[in-house]
GUKOLDREN-213998 format. One line per 5 residues: number of its first residue (from 1); their letters; for each residue z, x, y of N, C-alpha, C, O. Coordinates in pm, whole numbers, plus 50000, padded with zeros to 5 digits. Each point is the difference from the previous one (the first is absolute). Example, Ala and Ser with C-alpha at 12.3 -4.5 7.8 and 13.67 -1.06 7.14 Angstrom:
2
1 = AS = 50780:51319:49431:50000:49911:50119:50000:50090:50120:50066:50104:49998; 49862:49861:50107:50006:50082:50119:50073:49923:50109:50017:50051:50111 $
END
This chain:
286
1 = MRSID = 25669:65792:94687:49869:50064:50002:49910:49929:50100:50008:49879:50018; 49907:50200:50047:49908:49944:50097:49887:49925:49931:49972:50023:49882; 49964:49886:50193:49889:49923:49943:49888:50092:49955:49937:49974:49897; 50036:50133:50179:49894:50093:49963:50034:50072:49869:49910:50031:49921; 50218:49996:50057:50042:50063:49875:49979:49906:49882:49955:50042:49893 $
6 = LRLVD = 50078:49831:50127:49983:49902:49893:49852:49980:49967:49965:49976:49885; 49949:50033:50216:49856:49989:49974:49952:50117:49914:49915:49983:49913; 50141:50136:50112:49965:50115:49918:50046:49978:49856:49927:50030:49906; 50194:49917:50076:50049:49972:49865:49906:49901:49931:49968:50016:49882; 49989:49880:50193:49906:49903:49943:49873:50070:49951:49950:49970:49892 $
11 = DLVGF = 49998:50123:50189:49879:50074:49962:50023:50083:49874:49916:50004:49911; 50199:50062:50082:50027:50092:49891:50022:49930:49867:49964:50053:49895; 50095:49827:50108:50033:49933:49873:49908:49883:49969:50003:49948:49888; 49915:50009:50208:49919:49880:49978:49856:50028:49962:49921:49906:49986; 50042:50220:49998:49857:50031:49979:49949:49961:49862:49879:49988:49980 $
16 = VRGPG = 50212:49992:49923:49954:49969:49864:49950:49857:49990:49891:49974:49950; 50190:49931:50099:49965:49858:49985:49991:49926:50132:49958:49884:50004; 50081:50181:50105:49989:49935:50130:50133:49957:50057:50105:50024:49940; 49892:49909:50178:50122:49958:50069:50089:49913:49910:49951:49918:49923; 50179:50104:50089:50095:49922:49923:50038:50064:49869:50100:49962:49938 $
21 = YVLDL = 49820:50136:50018:50029:50069:49875:50063:50136:50028:49992:50052:50111; 50072:50005:49788:50057:50134:50009:49944:50081:49884:50043:49986:49886; 49860:50098:50145:49930:50081:49902:49952:49912:49885:49941:49895:50025; 50082:50145:49849:49956:49917:49888:50117:49928:49933:49989:49956:49886; 50123:50033:50187:50120:49941:49942:49987:49849:49985:49960:49930:50093 $
26 = SDASF = 50076:50021:49789:50012:49857:49979:50134:49953:50056:50080:50082:50044; 49944:49787:49954:50129:49951:50047:50114:50062:49918:50103:50039:50055; 49877:49968:49813:50106:50054:49914:50020:50150:50022:50114:50046:50010; 49776:50030:49999:50015:50144:50018:50047:50034:50141:50065:50103:50020; 49904:49813:50078:50051:50018:50137:50152:49985:49999:50071:50079:50062 $
31 = AGFFA = 49978:49818:49869:50146:49980:49989:50063:50116:49924:50108:50046:50037; 49825:50001:49858:50053:50113:49923:50003:50127:50081:50093:50080:49987; 49806:49941:50097:49993:50118:50086:50121:50002:50094:50067:50102:50012; 49960:49786:50055:50113:49995:50093:50132:50015:49926:50093:50063:50050; 49916:49881:49831:50125:50009:49924:50029:50144:49960:50114:50046:50010 $
36 = SEMQV = 49783:50025:49942:50022:50136:49951:50010:50102:50112:50081:50093:49993; 49837:49891:50112:49998:50100:50107:50104:49975:50108:50053:50095:50058; 49977:49777:49970:50087:49967:50113:50126:49925:49960:50088:49976:50083; 49921:49986:49789:50111:49917:49953:50014:49873:50086:50110:49962:50041; 49774:49975:49984:49993:49880:50083:49925:49890:49925:49900:50027:49934 $
41 = DIDDP = 50150:49849:50075:49931:49884:49944:49905:49945:50106:50040:49919:50083; 49836:50126:49913:49903:49960:50103:49959:49854:49983:49936:49944:50089; 50100:49992:49797:49972:49858:49980:50104:49911:50067:49986:49877:50000; 50118:50183:50056:50100:49922:50073:49929:49923:50113:49923:50060:50075; 50103:49810:49939:49930:49918:50102:50011:50054:50142:49915:49970:50084 $
46 = KFSTK = 50188:50109:49945:50015:50049:50138:49884:50090:50040:49968:50010:50118; 49967:50056:49784:49888:50088:50033:49870:49923:50020:49899:50058:50041; 50102:49810:49930:49881:49917:50017:50005:49918:50127:49928:49902:50015; 50158:50138:50079:50018:49926:50125:49869:49982:50074:49977:49896:50061; 49937:50206:49935:49872:49994:50073:49881:49989:49905:49886:50028:50038 $
51 = GGSKG = 50140:49931:49838:49893:49981:49904:50034:50064:49867:50075:50098:49995; 49871:49847:49899:50038:50045:49867:49907:50100:49936:50026:50042:49887; 49867:49998:50180:49911:50099:49940:50072:50134:49990:50098:50026:50069; 49851:50059:49843:50063:50132:49984:49994:50078:50130:50097:50066:50038; 49789:49928:50032:49986:50073:50126:50098:49952:50106:50058:50081:50072 $
56 = KRLRY = 49961:49788:49938:50091:49945:50101:50146:50031:49967:50080:50026:50089; 49954:49972:49784:50136:50036:49961:50026:50149:50027:50109:50038:50042; 49791:50044:49932:50013:50143:50031:50020:50022:50149:50089:50076:50039; 49831:49859:50043:50013:50014:50146:50138:49954:50045:50063:50067:50082; 49985:49819:49866:50131:49949:50041:50110:50099:49963:50091:50025:50079 $
61 = FLQNC = 49899:50031:49802:50100:50098:49957:50000:50119:50096:50107:50043:50045; 49776:50012:49987:49991:50117:50088:50049:49969:50140:50057:50088:50066; 49923:49791:49980:50045:49962:50135:50151:49983:50008:50057:50003:50110; 50008:49978:49777:50142:49967:50002:50090:50101:49930:50119:49976:49982; 49823:50138:49980:50083:50105:49938:50016:50115:50098:49928:50006:50101 $
66 = DEATA = 50163:50085:49872:50018:50116:50086:49888:50102:49974:49926:49988:49902; 50063:50111:50186:49889:50094:49991:50005:50084:49872:49896:50029:49941; 50223:50010:50018:50011:50082:49878:49951:49922:49878:49932:50056:49914; 50101:49815:50080:49954:49917:49889:49849:49982:50005:49933:50002:49897; 50014:49979:50225:49855:49987:50015:49928:50125:49953:49898:49991:49932 $
71 = VRLLA = 50155:50126:50103:49939:50126:49957:50002:50011:49848:49902:50042:49939; 50209:49922:50002:50013:50006:49854:49898:49909:49932:49937:50039:49902; 50048:49838:50149:49905:49907:49942:49857:50049:50018:49920:49996:49906; 50047:50051:50214:49864:50046:50027:49965:50121:49914:49886:50014:49955; 50211:50074:50023:49976:50117:49914:49968:49956:49858:49911:50056:49936 $
76 = ALWEY = 50161:49843:50014:49975:49950:49864:49863:49933:49991:49929:50017:49902; 50035:49906:50201:49868:49937:50002:49888:50103:50009:49895:49985:49937; 50129:50120:50140:49898:50105:50012:49979:50070:49866:49887:50029:49962; 50221:49998:49968:49989:50063:49869:49919:49910:49905:49913:50048:49927; 50118:49822:50075:49926:49906:49914:49853:49998:50040:49911:50000:49915 $
81 = RCEYL = 50064:49999:50215:49862:49996:50052:49921:50124:49956:49886:49988:49956; 50175:50130:50056:49933:50124:49960:49966:49998:49852:49891:50043:49959; 50202:49907:49960:49973:49996:49856:49891:49899:49968:49918:50023:49911; 50080:49865:50162:49894:49900:49979:49863:50061:50029:49908:49985:49920; 50079:50084:50193:49872:50061:50035:49961:50108:49901:49883:50014:49966 $
86 = EHSGA = 50216:50063:49987:49970:50106:49904:49947:49942:49870:49903:50051:49944; 50161:49843:50006:49959:49942:49872:49869:49923:50013:49920:49997:49905; 50056:49941:50209:49877:49923:50017:49880:50089:50031:49885:49961:49980; 50143:50161:50069:49892:50091:50037:49928:49959:50126:49892:50052:50030; 50167:49855:50046:49935:49949:50120:50029:50089:50121:50104:50065:50007 $
91 = EDPVP = 49802:49935:50086:50022:50066:50128:50099:49917:50081:50004:49878:49988; 50077:50189:50093:50094:49927:50085:49919:49923:50105:49929:50061:50080; 50082:49806:49923:49920:49920:50094:50056:49997:50141:49935:49949:50092; 50186:50103:49927:50064:49996:50132:49981:50134:50068:50051:50101:49949; 49879:49906:50163:49976:50128:50069:50131:50069:50038:50091:49938:50055 $
96 = NAALR = 49917:50193:49915:50116:50081:50038:50132:49938:49952:50101:50005:50070; 49896:49937:49812:50118:49928:49950:50123:50090:49993:50108:49962:50044; 49876:50158:49901:50115:50088:49981:50063:50040:50133:50122:49997:50014; 49795:50039:50083:50053:50040:50130:50066:49883:50071:50105:50016:50063; 49834:49867:49928:50058:49882:50067:50131:49960:49933:50097:49964:50068 $
101 = YQGLI = 49907:50042:49799:50125:49971:49929:50109:50098:50040:50113:49961:50029; 49851:50169:49972:50101:50100:50033:50050:49985:50143:50118:50024:50027; 49792:49937:50064:50043:49976:50138:50100:49887:50008:50097:50007:50075; 49880:49886:49847:50094:49889:49996:50135:50043:49945:50104:49965:50056; 49896:50111:49834:50125:50047:49941:50076:50089:50098:50121:49988:50014 $
106 = DRLSG = 49806:50101:50054:50066:50088:50096:50062:49923:50116:50109:50034:50046; 49822:49862:50001:50057:49920:50109:50127:49929:49954:50099:49996:50073; 49898:49949:49808:50116:49925:49951:50118:50091:49969:50116:49960:50014; 49855:50163:49944:50108:50091:49960:50031:50103:50108:50067:50100:49973; 49887:49877:50147:50030:50090:50111:49932:50134:49989:50050:50100:50052 $
111 = GVSPK = 49835:49905:49880:49924:50124:49990:50035:50084:49879:49936:50102:49976; 50166:49857:49947:50038:50075:49880:49975:49909:49880:50086:49919:49965; 49800:50095:49974:49964:49913:49890:50072:50042:49873:49997:50117:49963; 50069:49788:49967:50066:50035:49875:49902:50021:49887:50037:50052:49894; 49839:49909:50125:49903:50011:49891:49862:50018:50060:49935:49902:50038 $
116 = RVQTA = 50019:50220:49970:49870:50028:50058:49891:49940:49913:50020:49974:49882; 49864:50003:50178:49887:49943:49929:49973:50081:49874:49987:50122:50004; 50003:49806:49882:49980:50058:49868:50120:50084:49956:50005:50041:49884; 50090:49985:50204:50128:50066:49977:49992:50140:49942:50092:50079:50022; 49805:49956:49907:50000:50128:49929:49969:50116:50093:49912:49991:50086 $
121 = TAVDG = 50162:50117:49896:49974:50123:50072:49910:50087:49915:50030:50027:49884; 49859:50016:50173:49904:50079:49923:50061:50135:49962:50063:50066:50082; 49917:49973:49795:50040:50132:49952:49877:50063:49937:49936:49940:49914; 50031:50183:50130:49875:50060:49953:50008:50038:49853:50107:50006:49940; 49774:50021:50003:49990:50029:49858:50083:50118:49957:50061:49997:49893 $
126 = QKMAD = 49945:50109:50188:50078:50118:49964:50148:49967:49995:50072:50047:49911; 49975:49871:50183:50139:49960:50000:50032:49919:49875:50105:50019:49938; 49804:49891:50024:50021:49921:49880:50007:50091:49876:50083:49980:49912; 49829:50121:50083:50000:50094:49888:50131:50078:49994:50053:50025:49892; 49998:50013:50226:50127:50074:50005:50115:49913:49948:50087:50048:49928 $
131 = IKSEL = 49912:49823:50110:50106:49910:49955:49992:49982:49849:50103:49998:49932; 49775:49990:50015:49983:49985:49855:50049:50126:49927:50063:49991:49895; 49907:50125:50162:50047:50126:49939:50152:50007:49998:50059:50049:49904; 50004:49901:50202:50146:50000:50005:50058:49907:49894:50102:50033:49939; 49834:49852:50038:50046:49910:49895:49991:50068:49864:50091:49986:49918 $
136 = LRVSS = 49802:50087:50056:49986:50071:49874:50103:50112:49988:50050:50029:49892; 49982:50036:50222:50102:50105:49998:50135:49942:49964:50073:50057:49918; 49961:49830:50143:50128:49937:49970:50009:49965:49851:50106:50012:49939; 49781:49946:50003:50000:49960:49859:50028:50117:49906:50038:49980:49885; 49943:50143:50164:50022:50117:49916:50145:50050:50003:50035:50091:49925 $
141 = LGAQA = 50048:49851:50161:50139:50044:50014:50086:49947:49886:49961:49907:49929; 50157:50153:50054:50097:49950:49904:50056:49867:50045:49987:49962:50117; 50075:49966:49790:50042:49862:50025:50092:49986:50121:49979:49911:50082; 50122:50174:49931:50096:49986:50109:49937:50029:50134:50018:49924:50096; 49907:50186:49913:49934:50035:50127:49892:49900:50036:49975:49975:50118 $
146 = RGFAF = 49962:49968:49782:49887:49912:50022:50040:49873:50076:49926:49953:50086; 50192:49991:49882:50042:49878:50066:50015:50018:50149:49951:49917:50078; 50118:50189:49965:50017:50026:50143:49866:50033:50066:49972:49955:50111; 49945:50123:49819:49870:50037:50055:49910:49878:50017:49921:49992:50094; 50091:49912:49814:49919:49879:50007:50035:49918:50123:49911:49949:50068 $
151 = EGFLK = 50219:50039:49962:50040:49930:50121:49944:50068:50124:49954:49934:50093; 50052:50201:49908:49944:50074:50113:49850:49982:50011:49946:49987:50111; 49985:50011:49774:49856:49977:49999:49966:49865:50062:49908:49988:50081; 50169:49909:49880:49971:49866:50052:50022:49992:50151:49922:49936:50070; 50182:50129:49980:50021:49999:50145:49883:50067:50071:49953:49951:50103 $
156 = SLFDA = 49999:50162:49842:49885:50068:50061:49876:49911:49995:49921:49998:50094; 50062:49930:49795:49886:49910:49987:50005:49890:50105:49900:49972:50066; 50217:49964:49951:50013:49894:50100:49980:50055:50141:49939:49935:50084; 50113:50185:49941:49983:50063:50132:49852:50026:50030:49956:49985:50114; 49968:50053:49783:49858:50029:50019:49924:49877:50048:49897:50011:50067 $
161 = FSLSA = 50155:49871:49899:49935:49875:50041:50078:49928:50109:49982:49880:50022; 50106:50194:50046:50073:49949:50117:50078:49872:49969:49995:49903:50075; 50078:50098:49813:50077:49884:49960:50148:50012:50033:50083:49928:49945; 49950:50165:50145:50138:50013:50050:50101:50010:49888:50097:49924:49996; 49880:50169:49912:50087:50013:49883:50136:50057:50038:50010:50086:50089 $
166 = QAPFR = 50093:49866:49844:50135:50054:50013:50039:50065:49868:49966:49950:49893; 50105:50161:50115:50044:50071:49880:50103:49918:49923:50054:49904:50054; 49975:50134:49821:50103:49928:49924:50132:49993:50075:50036:50093:50072; 50035:49796:49911:50130:49984:50066:50093:49923:49907:49956:49929:49910; 50172:50086:50114:50100:49937:49914:50082:49902:50082:50054:50034:50106 $
171 = LRGEQ = 49955:49842:49844:50090:49902:50055:50122:49993:49909:50000:50055:49890; 50102:49877:50155:50120:49992:49919:49969:49931:49867:49966:49881:49998; 50045:50192:49894:49981:49942:49868:49857:49999:49949:49977:49955:49888; 49927:50094:50189:49863:49999:49951:49917:50111:50064:50028:50045:50110; 49869:49997:49817:49907:50102:50047:49866:49934:50027:49947:49926:49917 $
176 = IDGSF = 49998:50101:50201:49866:49954:50036:49911:50123:50009:50035:50097:50066; 49850:49899:49868:49914:50117:49995:49916:50021:50125:49920:50093:50006; 50096:49821:50092:49928:50015:50126:49952:49866:50050:50026:49896:49938; 49904:50106:50172:49943:49878:50056:49876:50037:50080:49979:50116:50035; 49940:49783:49994:49881:50024:50082:49961:49869:50068:50051:49893:49967 $
181 = QLGSE = 49857:50118:50127:49955:49885:50077:49854:49974:49968:49916:50089:50014; 50053:49790:49943:49862:49958:49975:49970:49883:50092:50051:49890:49979; 49866:50134:50122:49980:49898:50102:50131:49973:50070:50065:50092:50049; 49975:49783:49956:50127:49963:50064:50112:49982:49898:50108:49953:50036; 49868:50083:49837:50097:49978:49894:50069:50131:49959:49936:50105:49995 $
186 = TYLLE = 50194:49886:49977:50077:50114:49951:50014:49991:49848:50037:49896:49946; 49931:50213:49987:50008:50007:49854:50102:50105:49959:49999:50112:50053; 50088:49853:49853:50084:50098:49934:49924:50054:49880:49918:49930:49939; 50109:50195:50027:49927:50068:49894:50091:50034:49883:50111:50049:50019; 49841:49923:49861:50063:50046:49877:49898:50086:49927:49888:49954:49975 $
191 = AKWQG = 50147:50169:49990:49906:50092:49936:50060:50051:49870:50112:50050:49999; 49813:49937:49891:50048:50043:49870:49893:50086:49932:49883:49963:49992; 50161:50153:49959:49914:50083:49914:50076:50022:49871:50079:50094:49989; 49898:49820:49915:50068:50011:49872:49899:49979:49888:49888:49953:50023; 50152:50081:49854:49905:50004:49890:49944:49867:49959:49885:49991:49958 $
196 = KPIGV = 50195:49902:50053:49957:49869:49953:49965:49909:50118:50049:50020:50111; 49866:49880:49865:49972:49901:50105:50128:49929:50043:50093:49983:49921; 49911:49977:50203:50116:49930:50055:50011:49861:49938:49901:49929:49987; 50222:50034:49976:50025:49868:49943:50063:49905:50100:50014:50032:50118; 50025:49852:49834:50047:49895:50088:50132:50035:50068:50023:49958:50113 $
201 = ADLHT = 50064:50119:49822:50131:50031:50058:49986:50074:50133:50066:49965:50098; 49847:50138:49905:49980:50075:50125:49935:49913:50107:50033:50013:50118; 49876:49901:49842:49936:49910:50097:50101:49904:50061:49999:49978:50121; 50087:49966:49797:50101:49907:50052:50101:50073:50088:50047:49945:50100; 49987:50179:49865:50094:50077:50083:49942:50022:50139:50070:49985:50100 $
206 = FQGKI = 49802:50051:49905:49936:50022:50131:49989:49869:50078:50026:49997:50120; 49936:49896:49812:49993:49870:50066:50136:49963:50058:50007:49942:50109; 50100:50090:49821:50135:49973:50051:50028:50075:50129:50064:49946:50090; 49889:50179:49918:50017:50077:50125:49927:49933:50115:50053:49991:50111; 49825:49961:49862:49920:49934:50104:50071:49874:50049:50005:49973:50120 $
211 = EQKAA = 50048:49950:49787:50061:49872:50037:50128:50018:50082:50043:49906:50066; 50018:50213:49930:50119:50027:50078:49968:50042:50144:50090:50015:50083; 49782:50003:49946:49959:50042:50134:49951:49879:50079:50013:49886:49955; 49930:50139:50162:49949:49892:50084:49892:49922:49925:49933:50054:49912; 50050:49819:50124:49910:49910:49927:49856:50049:50001:49923:49968:49910 $
216 = WTRGL = 50039:50109:50193:49861:50045:50011:49975:50134:49930:49887:50051:50001; 50216:50007:49938:49984:50128:49931:49918:49980:49872:50019:49903:49927; 49891:50191:50047:49920:50000:49877:50021:50133:49928:50067:50089:50052; 49876:49922:49829:50020:50122:49923:49875:50047:49929:49916:49919:49959; 50072:50212:50026:49895:50062:49919:50067:50082:49891:50079:50090:50029 $
221 = FVSIN = 49890:49880:49845:50052:50074:49886:49886:50086:49947:49899:49948:49953; 50119:50184:50053:49899:50094:49950:50053:50062:49872:50103:50069:50001; 49828:49908:49889:50036:50058:49870:49883:50082:49949:49891:49946:49979; 50131:50183:50002:49889:50087:49962:49941:49960:49866:49880:50016:49978; 50203:49930:49930:49951:49960:49868:49989:49849:49985:50004:49948:49888 $
226 = GFSED = 49983:49985:50222:49968:49858:49996:50116:49910:49965:50116:50038:50011; 49851:49840:49948:50097:49894:49976:49967:49934:49867:49883:49979:49968; 50218:49989:49954:49976:49935:49871:49951:49857:50023:50045:49933:50092; 49864:50023:49824:49949:49863:50012:50113:49899:49983:50008:49902:50075; 50079:50121:49827:50112:49909:49979:50093:49998:50122:50051:49895:50038 $
231 = GLVAF = 49969:50223:50023:50086:50007:50117:49943:49922:50117:50075:49931:50069; 49795:50079:49953:49937:49927:50110:50007:49850:49975:50026:49923:50093; 49952:50034:49782:50008:49857:49969:50142:49949:50022:50019:49894:50059; 50080:50182:49895:50140:49959:50016:50042:50001:50146:50081:49917:50042; 49865:50177:50035:50033:50008:50143:49952:49875:50073:50067:49951:50091 $
236 = GRGKR = 49818:49998:49869:49950:49876:50057:49918:50019:50126:49967:50112:50038; 50002:49778:50024:49913:49999:50118:50078:49960:50125:50115:49957:49993; 49818:50058:50120:50055:49952:50126:50111:50085:50058:50079:49952:50081; 49929:50176:49877:50103:50088:50054:49948:50070:50125:49882:49995:50032; 50211:50072:50040:49961:50075:50121:49974:50146:49967:50026:50088:50082 $
241 = VICME = 49923:49938:49800:49976:50137:49952:49855:50012:49955:49949:49912:49930; 49983:50195:50109:49872:50035:49942:50016:50132:49926:50089:50079:50030; 49824:49945:49872:50016:50115:49911:49876:50088:50003:49887:49954:50020; 50137:50175:49958:49891:50099:49999:50033:50103:49893:50115:50043:49987; 49784:49997:49935:50022:50098:49894:49929:50131:50032:49924:50009:50097 $
246 = GLDLY = 50102:50093:49821:49939:50130:50022:49848:49995:49998:49935:50069:50079; 50008:49851:49831:49854:49988:49993:49945:49941:50129:49890:50037:50043; 50185:49873:50020:49958:49946:50130:49988:50113:50102:49902:50009:50073; 50201:50077:49931:49999:50111:50095:49880:50091:49976:49931:50039:50094; 50046:49994:49779:49889:50090:49969:49866:49935:50035:49915:50065:50061 $
251 = DMLDR = 50065:49808:49901:49874:49932:50032:49979:49991:50151:49889:50021:50049; 50218:49949:50024:49989:49991:50145:49954:50133:50060:49909:50002:50082; 50154:50107:49877:49967:50131:50054:49862:50046:49953:49924:50059:50077; 50045:49915:49796:49873:50044:49945:49883:49928:50066:49893:50059:50021; 50127:49814:50013:49893:49921:50062:50007:50002:50152:49919:49937:50068 $
256 = ELQLN = 50181:50136:49985:50020:50013:50145:50019:49863:50066:49947:49973:50108; 50130:49941:49823:50042:49875:50061:50118:50027:50092:50076:50094:49976; 49940:49826:50126:50110:50020:50093:50123:49923:49955:49991:49883:49961; 50123:50182:50044:50123:49941:49949:50030:49867:50066:50042:49905:49933; 49938:50086:50198:50024:49875:50072:49920:49886:49935:50053:49892:49974 $
261 = QVLER = 49819:50136:50002:49911:49900:49943:50044:49959:49860:49997:49882:49965; 50044:50215:49955:50044:49972:49864:50124:49911:50001:50006:49900:49927; 50093:50135:50154:50123:49922:50005:49975:49860:50053:50056:49903:49950; 49860:50086:50152:49970:49867:50055:49930:49912:49897:50026:49880:49993; 49884:50181:49928:49933:49923:49896:50100:49953:49893:49993:49887:49952 $
266 = KVRRA = 50100:50201:50012:50104:49961:49904:50087:49887:50055:50031:49904:49928; 50007:50107:50198:50081:49895:50062:49925:49868:50002:50056:49895:49968; 49818:50111:50070:49918:49879:50009:49989:49933:49863:50019:49879:49989; 49950:50198:49907:49985:49942:49868:50133:49950:49945:50004:49900:49928; 50106:50167:50106:50131:49952:49959:50031:49865:50064:50057:49912:49937 $
271 = AETGM = 49903:50073:50191:50020:49873:50069:49916:49890:49936:50044:49885:49992; 49835:50149:49963:49910:49901:49943:50037:49963:49856:49986:49884:49960; 50061:50214:49963:50022:49978:49857:50146:49998:49959:50034:49948:49893; 50053:50107:50190:50140:50014:49964:50030:50120:49913:50116:50028:49969; 49779:50045:49991:50017:50114:49909:50037:50126:50078:49931:50034:50097 $
276 = PFLRV = 50176:50037:49864:50041:50118:50076:49914:50123:49974:50001:50094:50080; 49924:49907:49809:49926:50121:49965:49856:49968:49961:49975:49927:49904; 49932:50128:50171:49858:49999:49967:49948:50141:50024:50029:50060:50104; 49894:49993:49803:49955:50138:50009:49895:50019:50109:49923:49908:50031; 50075:50212:50027:49902:50033:50103:49859:49983:49948:49914:49950:50073 $
281 = RDLFP = 50059:50091:49804:49864:49990:49948:49956:49856:49981:49880:49972:49995; 50216:49936:49994:49965:49857:49993:49986:49940:50139:49920:49909:50021; 50158:50141:50074:49992:49951:50138:49876:50053:50072:49947:49935:50090; 50008:50184:49870:49881:50063:50058:49905:50035:49885:49989:50116:49962; 49942:49784:49984:49921:50022:49879:49877:50085:50021:49949:50058:49903 $
286 = N = 50001:49953:50218:49876:50076:50023:50030:50141:50048:49907:50077:50025 $
END
């Protein structure tokens, strides 16, 4: 990265506490951020070659990683930054921050950014209403037809938000209900519409599918009737799976939240808490 690019990064992440800091991250949360987002031990002494402050370790990492890794890290920092500003209610103190950030990402990625600023594609109110009506239509179908229709509904939903959805596909010995792209990450999809909440057995089966794929593969499990509390406890924390229930879908559409934003918030909270499932109404309380 060029010196001018690193100065921009300093501006974008140092405005909370000043030079040497990275947003509002403490030493412990800075290490946790790198561990969860990059699978990197930023406390390794090699990253302190030019100083041990969080800002200097960040700069050293960016100067010594490849461009794809830099883009991935900057996208994660931008997401954290946006959420910090949203929760604090503060005005962005950096002039034209979004445009300058996007210009940096475009330069590093050759003009094709894997994660546009704020990532969400706007969908108008009428489109959201149409999607909600389709969800209600699917709910009125018989059990056998409903399962296939639900998978089709989800693909249309992901397409509406430009998440590069793929239709269901079958690998040798297993069925995958589809996949999509969220930022620079690939997610496999498991979709269930059944009478009872999903228990631990189905969660472990899906986690097993994820673990058989590339190390960076993640998963989204969508269960229209939610997940049993006992199943979630038994499933445990720290998995590469996030969960979404039917009520999440309805709340998202009813409140005209953008799917990209909802999924990113779930991913962020899963990274912070280790919990695979948090409801939309709890993630977006207002």
